[in-house]
Every structure is written in structure tokens, then in C-alpha cells.
N, C-alpha and C positions, 0 to 999 in steps of 0.2 A: 955224096948222099945227103939229102936235105934233112934238116931238123924236123921233128914232128912234135905235136902237142897232144898230150894224153888227156884222158877224162878227168884228171885232177885240176884242169883249167877252171878258174872261177870267173873268167872273162873280165878281169880287172883293167885291161887295156895297157898295162905297163909295157908289154913287148911291142905293141904296134908303134909307139912313139920311138922306140929304139932301133927298129929294123931300118938299115940304111937304104934298102932297095924296095921297101913297101911290099914284101912278100907275104905279110900276115893279113888275114881277113877276119873281120868280126863275125860273131855268131854266139850261140849258147856256149859253145866251146870253140875257141878260135882255131884257125887252120893256117898252115903254111903252104904256099904254092911251091911245089918241089922244083918247078922249072925256073922260078925266080930266085930261090934261096941260094945264097953264095956261101953258105956254111961258115959264116963269120963267128957264130956263137953268141953274138951280143944279146939276142933275145933270151937265150938260156941263162945267161949270167945275171939278168935282171928279174927273172920270173920269181915272185915271192912264194909260189907253190911248188917250185922245182918241177913244173909240168912239161918242160921243153927239153928234149934230148935228141941225140942221134939215134936212129933205129938200131936195134940189136941184130 
């Protein structure tokens, strides 16, 4: 199950540089391509807003 980015995202860009497979796309709120996400959790661990998590 791929990580998701919530509406708490402030588009700071921190997660994009950390994703080892380039699964994150820029926008007003960033998004994660579920087909490319390897569920490594690196993006979630660096997000200053805690806006990235596994879906419930």
C-alpha cells in the first residue's frame, strides 16, 4: 500500500529530494504515484508537516 500525502502538505519540496524512486509529483499539494511507491517511508520521515502516511 503506497504512502499518501494529506491536505496538510505545504509543498515545501523536502520529500521530493528524498524519494529514491521519484514517485512524488509537485503541485499545490504534492502527490505520490502509487504504482511507483516502494513504501520505504523515507518521505514520511522527512516531512516537516507530518503530512505523509500510509492510508488507514
